[in-house]
C-alpha positions as CSV (number, residue, x, y, z in Angstrom):
1,X,-22.0,-127.2,-95.5
2,X,-18.5,-126.1,-94.6
3,X,-16.7,-127.4,-97.7
4,X,-18.8,-126.1,-100.5
5,X,-16.9,-125.7,-103.7
6,X,-17.3,-122.2,-105.3
7,X,-18.7,-122.3,-108.8
8,X,-18.9,-119.8,-111.7
9,X,-21.9,-120.2,-114.0
10,X,-21.7,-118.8,-117.5
11,X,-25.0,-117.9,-119.2
12,X,-26.4,-116.1,-122.2
13,X,-30.2,-116.3,-121.8
14,X,-33.1,-117.1,-119.5
15,X,-31.2,-119.1,-117.0
16,X,-33.6,-121.9,-116.2
17,X,-30.7,-124.3,-115.6
18,X,-29.0,-121.6,-113.6
19,X,-32.1,-121.5,-111.4
20,X,-32.1,-125.2,-110.6
21,X,-28.4,-124.9,-109.7
22,X,-29.3,-121.9,-107.4
23,X,-32.1,-124.0,-105.8
24,X,-29.8,-127.0,-105.4
25,X,-27.0,-124.9,-103.8
26,X,-29.5,-123.7,-101.2
27,X,-29.7,-127.1,-99.6
28,X,-27.5,-127.3,-96.5
29,X,-25.8,-130.6,-97.6
30,X,-25.1,-129.6,-101.2
31,X,-21.3,-129.5,-101.9
32,X,-21.2,-126.5,-104.1
33,X,-22.2,-122.8,-104.0
34,X,-22.4,-120.3,-106.8
35,X,-19.8,-117.6,-106.4
36,X,-20.4,-115.7,-109.7
37,X,-22.7,-115.6,-112.6
38,X,-21.3,-114.3,-115.9
39,X,-23.3,-113.4,-119.0
40,X,-22.0,-112.3,-122.3
41,X,-25.3,-110.4,-122.8
42,X,-26.4,-107.6,-120.5
43,X,-30.1,-108.4,-121.0
44,X,-29.9,-112.0,-120.0
45,X,-32.8,-112.9,-117.8
46,X,-30.6,-115.2,-115.8
47,X,-28.8,-112.2,-114.4
48,X,-32.0,-111.2,-112.6
49,X,-32.3,-114.7,-111.2
50,X,-28.9,-114.5,-109.7
51,X,-29.3,-111.0,-108.3
52,X,-32.6,-112.1,-106.7
53,X,-30.7,-114.9,-105.0
54,X,-28.0,-112.5,-103.8
55,X,-25.3,-113.9,-106.1
56,X,-22.7,-111.7,-107.6
57,X,-23.1,-111.1,-111.4
58,X,-20.9,-109.7,-114.1
59,X,-21.5,-108.9,-117.8
60,X,-18.6,-109.5,-120.1
61,X,-19.8,-108.7,-123.6
62,X,-18.1,-110.6,-126.3
63,X,-18.7,-107.7,-128.7
64,X,-16.4,-105.5,-126.6
65,X,-13.4,-107.6,-127.5
66,X,-11.3,-107.8,-130.7
67,X,-11.1,-111.6,-130.7
68,X,-12.1,-114.8,-128.9
69,X,-8.7,-115.0,-127.1
70,X,-9.2,-111.5,-125.5
71,X,-12.8,-112.3,-124.5
72,X,-11.8,-115.7,-123.0
73,X,-8.9,-114.0,-121.1
74,X,-11.4,-111.6,-119.5
75,X,-13.7,-114.5,-118.6
76,X,-10.8,-116.4,-117.0
77,X,-9.7,-113.3,-115.0
78,X,-13.2,-112.8,-113.7
79,X,-13.6,-116.4,-112.7
80,X,-10.3,-116.5,-110.9
81,X,-11.1,-113.3,-109.1
82,X,-14.4,-114.8,-107.8
83,X,-12.5,-117.7,-106.2
84,X,-14.5,-120.2,-108.3
85,X,-12.9,-123.6,-108.6
86,X,-15.5,-125.1,-111.0
87,X,-17.3,-123.7,-114.0
88,X,-20.8,-124.6,-115.3
89,X,-22.0,-123.6,-118.7
90,X,-25.7,-123.1,-118.5
91,X,-26.9,-122.0,-121.9
92,X,-23.7,-120.1,-122.6
93,X,-23.9,-119.5,-126.4
94,X,-20.2,-118.9,-127.1
95,X,-17.6,-121.3,-128.4
96,X,-14.7,-121.2,-126.0
97,X,-11.1,-121.2,-127.2
98,X,-8.9,-124.3,-126.6
99,X,-6.6,-122.2,-124.3
100,X,-9.5,-121.3,-122.0
101,X,-10.8,-124.9,-122.0
102,X,-7.4,-126.3,-121.1
103,X,-7.1,-124.0,-118.1
104,X,-10.3,-125.5,-116.7
105,X,-9.8,-129.1,-117.9
106,X,-11.6,-131.5,-115.6
107,X,-13.3,-128.5,-113.8
108,X,-15.8,-127.3,-116.4
109,X,-19.0,-129.0,-117.4
110,X,-21.8,-128.3,-119.8
111,X,-25.4,-129.5,-120.4
112,X,-26.4,-130.2,-123.9
113,X,-30.0,-130.9,-125.1
114,X,-29.4,-134.2,-126.9
115,X,-28.0,-137.7,-126.2
116,X,-24.5,-137.1,-127.2
117,X,-22.7,-137.9,-129.4
118,X,-25.9,-137.6,-131.5
119,X,-27.1,-134.1,-132.5
120,X,-24.2,-131.9,-131.6
121,X,-24.5,-128.1,-132.0
122,X,-27.7,-126.1,-132.4
123,X,-31.3,-127.0,-133.1
124,X,-31.1,-130.4,-131.6
125,X,-34.8,-131.0,-131.2
126,X,-35.6,-130.1,-134.8
127,X,-32.8,-132.4,-135.9
128,X,-34.0,-135.2,-133.7
129,X,-37.5,-135.0,-135.1
130,X,-36.3,-134.9,-138.7
131,X,-34.1,-138.0,-138.0
132,X,-37.2,-139.9,-136.7
133,X,-35.5,-141.0,-133.5
134,X,-37.8,-142.5,-130.8
135,X,-35.6,-141.5,-127.9
136,X,-34.1,-138.1,-127.3
137,X,-32.7,-136.5,-124.1
138,X,-29.8,-134.5,-122.6
139,X,-26.2,-134.9,-121.5
140,X,-23.9,-133.4,-118.9
141,X,-20.3,-133.7,-120.1
142,X,-16.9,-132.3,-119.4
143,X,-16.0,-129.5,-121.7
144,X,-13.1,-130.1,-124.2
145,X,-11.9,-128.0,-127.1
146,X,-14.0,-129.9,-129.6
147,X,-17.6,-128.7,-129.3
148,X,-20.0,-131.1,-127.5
149,X,-17.4,-133.9,-127.5
150,X,-16.3,-134.1,-123.9
151,X,-16.5,-137.2,-121.7
152,X,-20.0,-137.9,-120.5
153,X,-20.9,-137.7,-116.9
154,X,-24.7,-138.4,-117.0
155,X,-27.5,-138.6,-119.4
156,X,-31.3,-138.7,-119.3
157,X,-33.5,-140.0,-122.0
158,X,-37.1,-139.0,-122.9
159,X,-39.5,-140.5,-125.4
160,X,-40.2,-138.8,-128.7
161,X,-44.0,-138.9,-129.1
162,X,-45.7,-139.4,-132.5
163,X,-47.4,-136.0,-132.4
164,X,-44.4,-134.1,-130.9
165,X,-43.6,-130.6,-132.1
166,X,-40.1,-129.1,-131.6
167,X,-41.5,-127.0,-128.8
168,X,-43.1,-129.9,-127.0
169,X,-40.0,-132.1,-127.3
170,X,-37.8,-129.2,-126.1
171,X,-40.0,-128.8,-123.0
172,X,-39.8,-132.4,-122.1
173,X,-36.0,-132.5,-122.5
174,X,-35.7,-129.3,-120.4
175,X,-37.4,-131.1,-117.5
176,X,-34.8,-133.7,-117.7
177,X,-32.0,-131.1,-117.8
178,X,-33.3,-129.6,-114.6
179,X,-32.9,-133.0,-112.9
180,X,-29.5,-134.1,-114.1
181,X,-27.5,-130.9,-114.0
182,X,-27.6,-130.2,-110.3
183,X,-27.0,-133.9,-109.8
184,X,-23.9,-133.8,-112.0
185,X,-22.6,-130.8,-110.2
186,X,-23.1,-132.5,-106.9
187,X,-21.0,-135.5,-108.1
188,X,-18.3,-133.2,-109.4
189,X,-18.1,-130.9,-106.4
190,X,-18.1,-133.8,-103.9
191,X,-15.3,-135.6,-105.8
192,X,-17.4,-138.6,-106.7
193,X,-16.7,-138.1,-110.4
194,X,-13.4,-137.1,-111.9
195,X,-11.7,-136.7,-115.2
196,X,-8.7,-139.0,-115.4
197,X,-6.7,-139.6,-118.6
198,X,-9.6,-138.3,-120.7
199,X,-12.1,-140.6,-119.1
200,X,-14.8,-140.2,-116.4
201,X,-13.9,-142.0,-113.2
202,X,-16.6,-142.6,-110.7
203,X,-16.2,-143.8,-107.2
204,X,-18.1,-147.0,-106.2
205,X,-20.5,-144.9,-104.1
206,X,-21.2,-142.6,-107.1
207,X,-21.9,-145.6,-109.3
208,X,-24.4,-146.8,-106.7
209,X,-26.1,-143.4,-106.6
210,X,-26.1,-143.1,-110.4
211,X,-27.7,-146.5,-110.7
212,X,-30.4,-145.7,-108.2
213,X,-30.9,-142.2,-109.5
214,X,-32.0,-143.1,-113.1
215,X,-35.2,-145.0,-112.3
216,X,-36.4,-142.0,-110.3
217,X,-36.4,-139.7,-113.4
218,X,-40.1,-139.2,-114.4
219,X,-41.4,-136.8,-117.0
């Protein structure tokens, strides 16, 4: 596809969501391509996934910087140098500064393993089980300075089963993450979803696709 939007993906770990984005970008009609994968940890398995796919990688260790502002400035410089126009957080375990987030407002998305606004932060599956909810899931949202609080692009719900463990529930939610993240990036890169005045604006075509898409999610 001639008009693929270049994307930077930020990771900290195994990179399973990175992998589904890599796979999606390999489709000839997908509107995005991954220009750079950045990790704050040099042993992140996701780096190997990117290298295997021939994608440029860079390690920017947060421990090498005196404060968050300096670290985020290095991130921003690397992203700009790669030519990326969009940013995906895929298991990136750092809280970004407001200054960095504002530079990428409307162009940076994250996937979170809960149905926001419920269960923000860490250990979402454990918290969901303790709360006794019957439905859990995941959310792709725009990134804003407040953690896990950005406008929601798409969500997928999964059942919480009576005998669920934290690990079993996490695995079920991860399958849902792998479906909706590449779909959300597709909508963003194609311009079918935008952030306007702090709200998510979808085109009529995108609304149709979104409506048809949800019934196809099976776990």
